[in-house]
CHARMM-style PDB file with segment names, atoms N, HN, CA, C and O in Angstrom:
ATOM      1  N   MET     1     168.896-148.807 136.507  1.00  0.00      PROA
ATOM      2  CA  MET     1     168.117-147.649 136.104  1.00  0.00      PROA
ATOM      3  C   MET     1     166.708-147.786 136.722  1.00  0.00      PROA
ATOM      4  O   MET     1     166.067-148.825 136.562  1.00  0.00      PROA
ATOM      5  N   PRO     2     166.232-146.759 137.416  1.00  0.00      PROA
ATOM      6  CA  PRO     2     164.886-146.865 137.974  1.00  0.00      PROA
ATOM      7  C   PRO     2     163.805-146.722 136.891  1.00  0.00      PROA
ATOM      8  O   PRO     2     164.030-146.160 135.818  1.00  0.00      PROA
ATOM      9  N   LYS     3     162.636-147.250 137.220  1.00  0.00      PROA
ATOM     10  HN  LYS     3     162.453-147.706 138.091  1.00  0.00      PROA
ATOM     11  CA  LYS     3     161.535-147.119 136.289  1.00  0.00      PROA
ATOM     12  C   LYS     3     161.018-145.698 136.278  1.00  0.00      PROA
ATOM     13  O   LYS     3     161.116-144.977 137.272  1.00  0.00      PROA
ATOM     14  N   MET     4     160.456-145.296 135.124  1.00  0.00      PROA
ATOM     15  HN  MET     4     160.376-145.881 134.317  1.00  0.00      PROA
ATOM     16  CA  MET     4     159.837-143.979 135.030  1.00  0.00      PROA
ATOM     17  C   MET     4     158.444-144.046 135.661  1.00  0.00      PROA
ATOM     18  O   MET     4     157.772-145.075 135.595  1.00  0.00      PROA
ATOM     19  N   LYS     5     158.023-142.948 136.266  1.00  0.00      PROA
ATOM     20  HN  LYS     5     158.568-142.112 136.319  1.00  0.00      PROA
ATOM     21  CA  LYS     5     156.705-142.926 136.891  1.00  0.00      PROA
ATOM     22  C   LYS     5     155.693-142.376 135.898  1.00  0.00      PROA
ATOM     23  O   LYS     5     155.978-141.455 135.132  1.00  0.00      PROA
ATOM     24  N   THR     6     154.515-142.960 135.934  1.00  0.00      PROA
ATOM     25  HN  THR     6     154.284-143.708 136.557  1.00  0.00      PROA
ATOM     26  CA  THR     6     153.389-142.483 135.123  1.00  0.00      PROA
ATOM     27  C   THR     6     152.742-141.307 135.819  1.00  0.00      PROA
ATOM     28  O   THR     6     152.538-141.339 137.033  1.00  0.00      PROA
ATOM     29  N   HSD     7     152.417-140.273 135.072  1.00  0.00      PROA
ATOM     30  HN  HSD     7     152.582-140.246 134.086  1.00  0.00      PROA
ATOM     31  CA  HSD     7     151.668-139.119 135.616  1.00  0.00      PROA
ATOM     32  C   HSD     7     150.241-139.560 135.825  1.00  0.00      PROA
ATOM     33  O   HSD     7     149.516-139.782 134.856  1.00  0.00      PROA
ATOM     34  N   ARG     8     149.817-139.695 137.084  1.00  0.00      PROA
ATOM     35  HN  ARG     8     150.406-139.515 137.872  1.00  0.00      PROA
ATOM     36  CA  ARG     8     148.552-140.342 137.386  1.00  0.00      PROA
ATOM     37  C   ARG     8     147.338-139.567 136.858  1.00  0.00      PROA
ATOM     38  O   ARG     8     146.353-140.175 136.437  1.00  0.00      PROA
ATOM     39  N   ALA     9     147.402-138.241 136.879  1.00  0.00      PROA
ATOM     40  HN  ALA     9     148.201-137.748 137.221  1.00  0.00      PROA
ATOM     41  CA  ALA     9     146.292-137.459 136.341  1.00  0.00      PROA
ATOM     42  C   ALA     9     146.153-137.688 134.852  1.00  0.00      PROA
ATOM     43  O   ALA     9     145.040-137.760 134.331  1.00  0.00      PROA
ATOM     44  N   GLY    10     147.293-137.805 134.156  1.00  0.00      PROA
ATOM     45  HN  GLY    10     148.197-137.746 134.580  1.00  0.00      PROA
ATOM     46  CA  GLY    10     147.257-138.076 132.721  1.00  0.00      PROA
ATOM     47  C   GLY    10     146.691-139.469 132.427  1.00  0.00      PROA
ATOM     48  O   GLY    10     145.940-139.657 131.471  1.00  0.00      PROA
ATOM     49  N   ALA    11     147.065-140.434 133.263  1.00  0.00      PROA
ATOM     50  HN  ALA    11     147.675-140.281 134.040  1.00  0.00      PROA
ATOM     51  CA  ALA    11     146.588-141.804 133.052  1.00  0.00      PROA
ATOM     52  C   ALA    11     145.080-141.886 133.221  1.00  0.00      PROA
ATOM     53  O   ALA    11     144.433-142.722 132.588  1.00  0.00      PROA
ATOM     54  N   LYS    12     144.506-141.029 134.068  1.00  0.00      PROA
ATOM     55  HN  LYS    12     145.031-140.350 134.581  1.00  0.00      PROA
ATOM     56  CA  LYS    12     143.061-141.014 134.262  1.00  0.00      PROA
ATOM     57  C   LYS    12     142.325-140.264 133.147  1.00  0.00      PROA
ATOM     58  O   LYS    12     141.163-140.553 132.859  1.00  0.00      PROA
ATOM     59  N   ARG    13     143.004-139.308 132.527  1.00  0.00      PROA
ATOM     60  HN  ARG    13     143.948-139.074 132.760  1.00  0.00      PROA
ATOM     61  CA  ARG    13     142.362-138.478 131.499  1.00  0.00      PROA
ATOM     62  C   ARG    13     142.367-139.125 130.129  1.00  0.00      PROA
ATOM     63  O   ARG    13     141.427-138.951 129.353  1.00  0.00      PROA
ATOM     64  N   TYR    14     143.415-139.867 129.830  1.00  0.00      PROA
ATOM     65  HN  TYR    14     144.178-140.008 130.460  1.00  0.00      PROA
ATOM     66  CA  TYR    14     143.580-140.371 128.450  1.00  0.00      PROA
ATOM     67  C   TYR    14     143.492-141.872 128.402  1.00  0.00      PROA
ATOM     68  O   TYR    14     143.919-142.568 129.323  1.00  0.00      PROA
ATOM     69  N   LYS    15     142.925-142.370 127.304  1.00  0.00      PROA
ATOM     70  HN  LYS    15     142.577-141.805 126.555  1.00  0.00      PROA
ATOM     71  CA  LYS    15     142.868-143.820 127.060  1.00  0.00      PROA
ATOM     72  C   LYS    15     143.573-144.066 125.742  1.00  0.00      PROA
ATOM     73  O   LYS    15     143.483-143.249 124.826  1.00  0.00      PROA
ATOM     74  N   VAL    16     144.266-145.171 125.637  1.00  0.00      PROA
ATOM     75  HN  VAL    16     144.339-145.835 126.381  1.00  0.00      PROA
ATOM     76  CA  VAL    16     144.984-145.537 124.450  1.00  0.00      PROA
ATOM     77  C   VAL    16     144.235-146.682 123.756  1.00  0.00      PROA
ATOM     78  O   VAL    16     143.932-147.698 124.382  1.00  0.00      PROA
ATOM     79  N   THR    17     143.945-146.516 122.482  1.00  0.00      PROA
ATOM     80  HN  THR    17     144.191-145.691 121.974  1.00  0.00      PROA
ATOM     81  CA  THR    17     143.215-147.548 121.729  1.00  0.00      PROA
ATOM     82  C   THR    17     144.198-148.681 121.335  1.00  0.00      PROA
ATOM     83  O   THR    17     145.406-148.573 121.544  1.00  0.00      PROA
ATOM     84  N   ALA    18     143.658-149.735 120.778  1.00  0.00      PROA
ATOM     85  HN  ALA    18     142.676-149.823 120.609  1.00  0.00      PROA
ATOM     86  CA  ALA    18     144.469-150.878 120.359  1.00  0.00      PROA
ATOM     87  C   ALA    18     145.423-150.475 119.228  1.00  0.00      PROA
ATOM     88  O   ALA    18     146.483-151.081 119.070  1.00  0.00      PROA
ATOM     89  N   ASN    19     145.057-149.462 118.445  1.00  0.00      PROA
ATOM     90  HN  ASN    19     144.196-148.970 118.573  1.00  0.00      PROA
ATOM     91  CA  ASN    19     145.905-149.015 117.350  1.00  0.00      PROA
ATOM     92  C   ASN    19     146.910-147.972 117.783  1.00  0.00      PROA
ATOM     93  O   ASN    19     147.734-147.534 116.980  1.00  0.00      PROA
ATOM     94  N   GLY    20     146.855-147.557 119.068  1.00  0.00      PROA
ATOM     95  HN  GLY    20     146.185-147.912 119.720  1.00  0.00      PROA
ATOM     96  CA  GLY    20     147.830-146.585 119.574  1.00  0.00      PROA
ATOM     97  C   GLY    20     147.358-145.165 119.569  1.00  0.00      PROA
ATOM     98  O   GLY    20     148.138-144.271 119.901  1.00  0.00      PROA
ATOM     99  N   LYS    21     146.102-144.899 119.204  1.00  0.00      PROA
ATOM    100  HN  LYS    21     145.469-145.625 118.935  1.00  0.00      PROA
ATOM    101  CA  LYS    21     145.588-143.519 119.248  1.00  0.00      PROA
ATOM    102  C   LYS    21     145.319-143.152 120.701  1.00  0.00      PROA
ATOM    103  O   LYS    21     144.949-144.001 121.512  1.00  0.00      PROA
ATOM    104  N   ILE    22     145.509-141.885 121.011  1.00  0.00      PROA
ATOM    105  HN  ILE    22     145.809-141.196 120.352  1.00  0.00      PROA
ATOM    106  CA  ILE    22     145.223-141.404 122.365  1.00  0.00      PROA
ATOM    107  C   ILE    22     143.886-140.667 122.320  1.00  0.00      PROA
ATOM    108  O   ILE    22     143.723-139.712 121.560  1.00  0.00      PROA
ATOM    109  N   MET    23     142.938-141.111 123.132  1.00  0.00      PROA
ATOM    110  HN  MET    23     143.071-141.887 123.749  1.00  0.00      PROA
ATOM    111  CA  MET    23     141.621-140.528 123.156  1.00  0.00      PROA
ATOM    112  C   MET    23     141.426-139.720 124.450  1.00  0.00      PROA
ATOM    113  O   MET    23     141.997-140.035 125.494  1.00  0.00      PROA
ATOM    114  N   ARG    24     140.608-138.676 124.345  1.00  0.00      PROA
ATOM    115  HN  ARG    24     140.144-138.419 123.497  1.00  0.00      PROA
ATOM    116  CA  ARG    24     140.277-137.863 125.511  1.00  0.00      PROA
ATOM    117  C   ARG    24     138.794-137.562 125.514  1.00  0.00      PROA
ATOM    118  O   ARG    24     138.106-137.770 124.515  1.00  0.00      PROA
ATOM    119  N   ARG    25     138.303-137.067 126.648  1.00  0.00      PROA
ATOM    120  HN  ARG    25     138.863-136.898 127.460  1.00  0.00      PROA
ATOM    121  CA  ARG    25     136.886-136.678 126.736  1.00  0.00      PROA
ATOM    122  C   ARG    25     136.698-135.334 126.026  1.00  0.00      PROA
ATOM    123  O   ARG    25     137.603-134.500 126.003  1.00  0.00      PROA
ATOM    124  N   GLN    26     135.520-135.142 125.455  1.00  0.00      PROA
ATOM    125  HN  GLN    26     134.784-135.819 125.474  1.00  0.00      PROA
ATOM    126  CA  GLN    26     135.201-133.869 124.810  1.00  0.00      PROA
ATOM    127  C   GLN    26     134.918-132.839 125.892  1.00  0.00      PROA
ATOM    128  O   GLN    26     134.199-133.128 126.849  1.00  0.00      PROA
ATOM    129  N   ALA    27     135.469-131.652 125.755  1.00  0.00      PROA
ATOM    130  HN  ALA    27     136.053-131.417 124.979  1.00  0.00      PROA
ATOM    131  CA  ALA    27     135.301-130.611 126.751  1.00  0.00      PROA
ATOM    132  C   ALA    27     133.931-129.950 126.590  1.00  0.00      PROA
ATOM    133  O   ALA    27     133.351-129.975 125.504  1.00  0.00      PROA
ATOM    134  N   GLY    28     133.415-129.358 127.674  1.00  0.00      PROA
ATOM    135  HN  GLY    28     133.886-129.338 128.556  1.00  0.00      PROA
ATOM    136  CA  GLY    28     132.241-128.523 127.606  1.00  0.00      PROA
ATOM    137  C   GLY    28     130.982-129.154 128.126  1.00  0.00      PROA
ATOM    138  O   GLY    28     129.898-128.645 127.842  1.00  0.00      PROA
ATOM    139  N   LYS    29     131.058-130.247 128.882  1.00  0.00      PROA
ATOM    140  HN  LYS    29     131.939-130.661 129.114  1.00  0.00      PROA
ATOM    141  CA  LYS    29     129.842-130.921 129.336  1.00  0.00      PROA
ATOM    142  C   LYS    29     129.787-131.091 130.846  1.00  0.00      PROA
ATOM    143  O   LYS    29     129.123-132.004 131.336  1.00  0.00      PROA
ATOM    144  N   LYS    30     130.473-130.230 131.593  1.00  0.00      PROA
ATOM    145  HN  LYS    30     131.013-129.488 131.194  1.00  0.00      PROA
ATOM    146  CA  LYS    30     130.478-130.349 133.055  1.00  0.00      PROA
ATOM    147  C   LYS    30     129.446-129.445 133.704  1.00  0.00      PROA
ATOM    148  O   LYS    30     128.794-129.853 134.665  1.00  0.00      PROA
ATOM    149  N   HSD    31     129.282-128.246 133.211  1.00  0.00      PROA
ATOM    150  HN  HSD    31     129.811-127.915 132.430  1.00  0.00      PROA
ATOM    151  CA  HSD    31     128.371-127.284 133.846  1.00  0.00      PROA
ATOM    152  C   HSD    31     127.860-126.318 132.803  1.00  0.00      PROA
ATOM    153  O   HSD    31     128.301-126.358 131.655  1.00  0.00      PROA
ATOM    154  N   LEU    32     126.940-125.450 133.179  1.00  0.00      PROA
ATOM    155  HN  LEU    32     126.582-125.417 134.113  1.00  0.00      PROA
ATOM    156  CA  LEU    32     126.266-124.500 132.281  1.00  0.00      PROA
ATOM    157  C   LEU    32     125.557-125.248 131.146  1.00  0.00      PROA
ATOM    158  O   LEU    32     125.689-124.877 129.980  1.00  0.00      PROA
ATOM    159  N   LEU    33     124.821-126.279 131.484  1.00  0.00      PROA
ATOM    160  HN  LEU    33     124.714-126.581 132.432  1.00  0.00      PROA
ATOM    161  CA  LEU    33     124.206-127.123 130.489  1.00  0.00      PROA
ATOM    162  C   LEU    33     122.768-126.704 130.143  1.00  0.00      PROA
ATOM    163  O   LEU    33     122.191-127.185 129.167  1.00  0.00      PROA
ATOM    164  N   GLY    34     122.199-125.804 130.955  1.00  0.00      PROA
ATOM    165  HN  GLY    34     122.667-125.413 131.747  1.00  0.00      PROA
ATOM    166  CA  GLY    34     120.808-125.419 130.768  1.00  0.00      PROA
ATOM    167  C   GLY    34     120.493-124.818 129.430  1.00  0.00      PROA
ATOM    168  O   GLY    34     119.440-125.113 128.864  1.00  0.00      PROA
ATOM    169  N   HSD    35     121.362-123.985 128.896  1.00  0.00      PROA
ATOM    170  HN  HSD    35     122.217-123.746 129.355  1.00  0.00      PROA
ATOM    171  CA  HSD    35     121.067-123.298 127.643  1.00  0.00      PROA
ATOM    172  C   HSD    35     121.579-124.065 126.424  1.00  0.00      PROA
ATOM    173  O   HSD    35     121.307-123.662 125.293  1.00  0.00      PROA
ATOM    174  N   LYS    36     122.313-125.158 126.628  1.00  0.00      PROA
ATOM    175  HN  LYS    36     122.534-125.485 127.546  1.00  0.00      PROA
ATOM    176  CA  LYS    36     122.834-125.909 125.495  1.00  0.00      PROA
ATOM    177  C   LYS    36     121.767-126.874 124.991  1.00  0.00      PROA
ATOM    178  O   LYS    36     121.050-127.489 125.780  1.00  0.00      PROA
ATOM    179  N   SER    37     121.669-126.998 123.691  1.00  0.00      PROA
ATOM    180  HN  SER    37     122.251-126.498 123.050  1.00  0.00      PROA
ATOM    181  CA  SER    37     120.655-127.875 123.107  1.00  0.00      PROA
ATOM    182  C   SER    37     121.030-129.349 123.332  1.00  0.00      PROA
ATOM    183  O   SER    37     122.192-129.687 123.558  1.00  0.00      PROA
ATOM    184  N   MET    38     120.028-130.194 123.265  1.00  0.00      PROA
ATOM    185  HN  MET    38     119.084-129.920 123.082  1.00  0.00      PROA
ATOM    186  CA  MET    38     120.247-131.624 123.472  1.00  0.00      PROA
ATOM    187  C   MET    38     121.200-132.172 122.410  1.00  0.00      PROA
ATOM    188  O   MET    38     122.040-133.026 122.695  1.00  0.00      PROA
ATOM    189  N   LYS    39     121.058-131.675 121.192  1.00  0.00      PROA
ATOM    190  HN  LYS    39     120.375-130.982 120.960  1.00  0.00      PROA
ATOM    191  CA  LYS    39     121.940-132.122 120.079  1.00  0.00      PROA
ATOM    192  C   LYS    39     123.392-131.786 120.406  1.00  0.00      PROA
ATOM    193  O   LYS    39     124.295-132.592 120.182  1.00  0.00      PROA
ATOM    194  N   ARG    40     123.598-130.595 120.933  1.00  0.00      PROA
ATOM    195  HN  ARG    40     122.864-129.940 121.115  1.00  0.00      PROA
ATOM    196  CA  ARG    40     124.948-130.158 121.267  1.00  0.00      PROA
ATOM    197  C   ARG    40     125.521-130.997 122.419  1.00  0.00      PROA
ATOM    198  O   ARG    40     126.687-131.391 122.392  1.00  0.00      PROA
ATOM    199  N   LYS    41     124.680-131.263 123.434  1.00  0.00      PROA
ATOM    200  HN  LYS    41     123.733-130.943 123.457  1.00  0.00      PROA
ATOM    201  CA  LYS    41     125.147-132.055 124.576  1.00  0.00      PROA
ATOM    202  C   LYS    41     125.468-133.492 124.169  1.00  0.00      PROA
ATOM    203  O   LYS    41     126.436-134.070 124.663  1.00  0.00      PROA
ATOM    204  N   ASN    42     124.682-134.064 123.290  1.00  0.00      PROA
ATOM    205  HN  ASN    42     123.895-133.595 122.889  1.00  0.00      PROA
ATOM    206  CA  ASN    42     124.975-135.409 122.812  1.00  0.00      PROA
ATOM    207  C   ASN    42     126.273-135.458 122.023  1.00  0.00      PROA
ATOM    208  O   ASN    42     127.032-136.421 122.129  1.00  0.00      PROA
ATOM    209  N   ARG    43     126.531-134.416 121.226  1.00  0.00      PROA
ATOM    210  HN  ARG    43     125.914-133.634 121.139  1.00  0.00      PROA
ATOM    211  CA  ARG    43     127.753-134.358 120.461  1.00  0.00      PROA
ATOM    212  C   ARG    43     128.984-134.244 121.370  1.00  0.00      PROA
ATOM    213  O   ARG    43     130.057-134.756 121.049  1.00  0.00      PROA
ATOM    214  N   LEU    44     128.810-133.570 122.499  1.00  0.00      PROA
ATOM    215  HN  LEU    44     127.939-133.155 122.760  1.00  0.00      PROA
ATOM    216  CA  LEU    44     129.923-133.390 123.432  1.00  0.00      PROA
ATOM    217  C   LEU    44     130.179-134.612 124.299  1.00  0.00      PROA
ATOM    218  O   LEU    44     131.186-134.656 125.007  1.00  0.00      PROA
ATOM    219  N   SER    45     129.308-135.595 124.266  1.00  0.00      PROA
ATOM    220  HN  SER    45     128.491-135.559 123.692  1.00  0.00      PROA
ATOM    221  CA  SER    45     129.417-136.714 125.211  1.00  0.00      PROA
ATOM    222  C   SER    45     130.457-137.749 124.804  1.00  0.00      PROA
ATOM    223  O   SER    45     130.887-138.548 125.636  1.00  0.00      PROA
ATOM    224  N   GLY    46     130.861-137.750 123.561  1.00  0.00      PROA
ATOM    225  HN  GLY    46     130.512-137.101 122.885  1.00  0.00      PROA
ATOM    226  CA  GLY    46     131.766-138.796 123.090  1.00  0.00      PROA
ATOM    227  C   GLY    46     133.246-138.502 123.384  1.00  0.00      PROA
ATOM    228  O   GLY    46     133.601-137.502 124.008  1.00  0.00      PROA
ATOM    229  N   SER    47     134.074-139.412 122.908  1.00  0.00      PROA
ATOM    230  HN  SER    47     133.786-140.224 122.401  1.00  0.00      PROA
ATOM    231  CA  SER    47     135.527-139.232 123.016  1.00  0.00      PROA
ATOM    232  C   SER    47     136.065-138.780 121.689  1.00  0.00      PROA
ATOM    233  O   SER    47     135.514-139.117 120.641  1.00  0.00      PROA
ATOM    234  N   VAL    48     137.143-138.015 121.721  1.00  0.00      PROA
ATOM    235  HN  VAL    48     137.591-137.741 122.573  1.00  0.00      PROA
ATOM    236  CA  VAL    48     137.796-137.545 120.490  1.00  0.00      PROA
ATOM    237  C   VAL    48     139.293-137.838 120.603  1.00  0.00      PROA
ATOM    238  O   VAL    48     139.838-138.040 121.688  1.00  0.00      PROA
ATOM    239  N   GLU    49     139.915-137.849 119.457  1.00  0.00      PROA
ATOM    240  HN  GLU    49     139.473-137.684 118.575  1.00  0.00      PROA
ATOM    241  CA  GLU    49     141.373-138.110 119.429  1.00  0.00      PROA
ATOM    242  C   GLU    49     142.112-136.830 119.838  1.00  0.00      PROA
ATOM    243  O   GLU    49     141.671-135.719 119.543  1.00  0.00      PROA
ATOM    244  N   VAL    50     143.218-137.009 120.506  1.00  0.00      PROA
ATOM    245  HN  VAL    50     143.577-137.912 120.745  1.00  0.00      PROA
ATOM    246  CA  VAL    50     144.022-135.887 120.959  1.00  0.00      PROA
ATOM    247  C   VAL    50     144.677-135.210 119.751  1.00  0.00      PROA
ATOM    248  O   VAL    50     145.091-135.872 118.799  1.00  0.00      PROA
ATOM    249  N   PHE    51     144.759-133.895 119.812  1.00  0.00      PROA
ATOM    250  HN  PHE    51     144.423-133.357 120.585  1.00  0.00      PROA
ATOM    251  CA  PHE    51     145.368-133.099 118.743  1.00  0.00      PROA
ATOM    252  C   PHE    51     146.853-133.476 118.627  1.00  0.00      PROA
ATOM    253  O   PHE    51     147.554-133.638 119.625  1.00  0.00      PROA
ATOM    254  N   GLU    52     147.302-133.608 117.374  1.00  0.00      PROA
ATOM    255  HN  GLU    52     146.732-133.477 116.563  1.00  0.00      PROA
ATOM    256  CA  GLU    52     148.667-134.150 117.158  1.00  0.00      PROA
ATOM    257  C   GLU    52     149.760-133.261 117.722  1.00  0.00      PROA
ATOM    258  O   GLU    52     150.860-133.745 117.985  1.00  0.00      PROA
ATOM    259  N   GLY    53     149.492-131.963 117.918  1.00  0.00      PROA
ATOM    260  HN  GLY    53     148.598-131.569 117.704  1.00  0.00      PROA
ATOM    261  CA  GLY    53     150.471-131.066 118.523  1.00  0.00      PROA
ATOM    262  C   GLY    53     150.707-131.349 120.010  1.00  0.00      PROA
ATOM    263  O   GLY    53     151.726-130.939 120.566  1.00  0.00      PROA
ATOM    264  N   ASN    54     149.782-132.038 120.640  1.00  0.00      PROA
ATOM    265  HN  ASN    54     148.954-132.371 120.188  1.00  0.00      PROA
ATOM    266  CA  ASN    54     149.890-132.303 122.075  1.00  0.00      PROA
ATOM    267  C   ASN    54     150.352-133.728 122.384  1.00  0.00      PROA
ATOM    268  O   ASN    54     150.552-134.075 123.548  1.00  0.00      PROA
ATOM    269  N   ILE    55     150.520-134.537 121.371  1.00  0.00      PROA
ATOM    270  HN  ILE    55     150.358-134.255 120.425  1.00  0.00      PROA
ATOM    271  CA  ILE    55     150.845-135.950 121.615  1.00  0.00      PROA
ATOM    272  C   ILE    55     152.194-136.127 122.282  1.00  0.00      PROA
ATOM    273  O   ILE    55     152.344-137.005 123.132  1.00  0.00      PROA
ATOM    274  N   ASP    56     153.188-135.314 121.919  1.00  0.00      PROA
ATOM    275  HN  ASP    56     153.067-134.601 121.229  1.00  0.00      PROA
ATOM    276  CA  ASP    56     154.501-135.446 122.549  1.00  0.00      PROA
ATOM    277  C   ASP    56     154.439-135.163 124.037  1.00  0.00      PROA
ATOM    278  O   ASP    56     155.116-135.831 124.818  1.00  0.00      PROA
ATOM    279  N   LEU    57     153.632-134.175 124.452  1.00  0.00      PROA
ATOM    280  HN  LEU    57     153.082-133.632 123.818  1.00  0.00      PROA
ATOM    281  CA  LEU    57     153.500-133.879 125.869  1.00  0.00      PROA
ATOM    282  C   LEU    57     152.825-135.041 126.612  1.00  0.00      PROA
ATOM    283  O   LEU    57     153.202-135.360 127.740  1.00  0.00      PROA
ATOM    284  N   ILE    58     151.849-135.659 125.990  1.00  0.00      PROA
ATOM    285  HN  ILE    58     151.543-135.399 125.074  1.00  0.00      PROA
ATOM    286  CA  ILE    58     151.130-136.755 126.647  1.00  0.00      PROA
ATOM    287  C   ILE    58     152.019-138.013 126.710  1.00  0.00      PROA
ATOM    288  O   ILE    58     151.943-138.785 127.665  1.00  0.00      PROA
ATOM    289  N   ARG    59     152.838-138.202 125.710  1.00  0.00      PROA
ATOM    290  HN  ARG    59     152.900-137.575 124.933  1.00  0.00      PROA
ATOM    291  CA  ARG    59     153.751-139.348 125.764  1.00  0.00      PROA
ATOM    292  C   ARG    59     154.762-139.259 126.912  1.00  0.00      PROA
ATOM    293  O   ARG    59     155.216-140.280 127.429  1.00  0.00      PROA
ATOM    294  N   LYS    60     155.107-138.037 127.301  1.00  0.00      PROA
ATOM    295  HN  LYS    60     154.739-137.208 126.881  1.00  0.00      PROA
ATOM    296  CA  LYS    60     155.956-137.875 128.474  1.00  0.00      PROA
ATOM    297  C   LYS    60     155.224-138.252 129.754  1.00  0.00      PROA
ATOM    298  O   LYS    60     155.815-138.809 130.679  1.00  0.00      PROA
ATOM    299  N   GLU    61     153.937-137.943 129.796  1.00  0.00      PROA
ATOM    300  HN  GLU    61     153.458-137.490 129.044  1.00  0.00      PROA
ATOM    301  CA  GLU    61     153.134-138.304 130.971  1.00  0.00      PROA
ATOM    302  C   GLU    61     152.892-139.805 131.058  1.00  0.00      PROA
ATOM    303  O   GLU    61     152.825-140.365 132.152  1.00  0.00      PROA
ATOM    304  N   LEU    62     152.764-140.442 129.924  1.00  0.00      PROA
ATOM    305  HN  LEU    62     152.818-139.987 129.035  1.00  0.00      PROA
ATOM    306  CA  LEU    62     152.454-141.881 129.894  1.00  0.00      PROA
ATOM    307  C   LEU    62     153.599-142.636 129.267  1.00  0.00      PROA
ATOM    308  O   LEU    62     153.527-142.976 128.086  1.00  0.00      PROA
ATOM    309  N   PRO    63     154.662-142.915 130.013  1.00  0.00      PROA
ATOM    310  CA  PRO    63     155.813-143.585 129.413  1.00  0.00      PROA
ATOM    311  C   PRO    63     155.534-145.026 128.985  1.00  0.00      PROA
ATOM    312  O   PRO    63     156.229-145.563 128.121  1.00  0.00      PROA
ATOM    313  N   TYR    64     154.524-145.650 129.583  1.00  0.00      PROA
ATOM    314  HN  TYR    64     153.960-145.214 130.284  1.00  0.00      PROA
ATOM    315  CA  TYR    64     154.210-147.060 129.276  1.00  0.00      PROA
ATOM    316  C   TYR    64     152.839-147.107 128.618  1.00  0.00      PROA
ATOM    317  O   TYR    64     151.943-147.792 129.112  1.00  0.00      PROA
ATOM    318  N   MET    65     152.664-146.402 127.528  1.00  0.00      PROA
ATOM    319  HN  MET    65     153.392-145.846 127.127  1.00  0.00      PROA
ATOM    320  CA  MET    65     151.368-146.320 126.853  1.00  0.00      PROA
ATOM    321  C   MET    65     150.879-147.660 126.354  1.00  0.00      PROA
ATOM    322  O   MET    65     149.673-147.870 126.222  1.00  0.00      PROA
ATOM    323  N   LYS    66     151.784-148.558 126.078  1.00  0.00      PROA
ATOM    324  HN  LYS    66     152.764-148.387 126.185  1.00  0.00      PROA
ATOM    325  CA  LYS    66     151.392-149.870 125.563  1.00  0.00      PROA
ATOM    326  C   LYS    66     150.495-150.587 126.540  1.00  0.00      PROA
ATOM    327  O   LYS    66     149.665-151.403 126.141  1.00  0.00      PROA
ATOM    328  N   TYR    67     150.654-150.286 127.844  1.00  0.00      PROA
ATOM    329  HN  TYR    67     151.328-149.623 128.168  1.00  0.00      PROA
ATOM    330  CA  TYR    67     149.879-150.975 128.880  1.00  0.00      PROA
ATOM    331  C   TYR    67     148.793-150.113 129.471  1.00  0.00      PROA
ATOM    332  O   TYR    67     148.182-150.502 130.467  1.00  0.00      PROA
ATOM    333  N   SER    68     148.523-148.922 128.879  1.00  0.00      PROA
ATOM    334  HN  SER    68     149.020-148.606 128.071  1.00  0.00      PROA
ATOM    335  CA  SER    68     147.542-147.978 129.463  1.00  0.00      PROA
ATOM    336  C   SER    68     146.154-148.206 128.875  1.00  0.00      PROA
ATOM    337  O   SER    68     145.560-147.271 128.338  1.00  0.00      PROA
ATOM    338  N   ARG    69     145.639-149.393 128.961  1.00  0.00      PROA
ATOM    339  HN  ARG    69     146.122-150.152 129.398  1.00  0.00      PROA
ATOM    340  CA  ARG    69     144.289-149.610 128.419  1.00  0.00      PROA
ATOM    341  C   ARG    69     143.311-149.865 129.512  1.00  0.00      PROA
ATOM    342  OT1 ARG    69     142.127-150.068 129.246  1.00  0.00      PROA
TER     343      ARG     69
END
């Protein structure tokens, strides 16, 4: 049986924590930053956990999540 391939774009977008949570970057901090307040930009800079409705799709992209750290 051949190995499954990892979706490389997904591997770059998501990080898996030691407890198995999938983290992603917060959206909204790439452009149009002039009118956003500093408080809002700081809040957008962190990582957030992926919504549970999307986890099944991401697991298909990352078949070897145990090693995706």
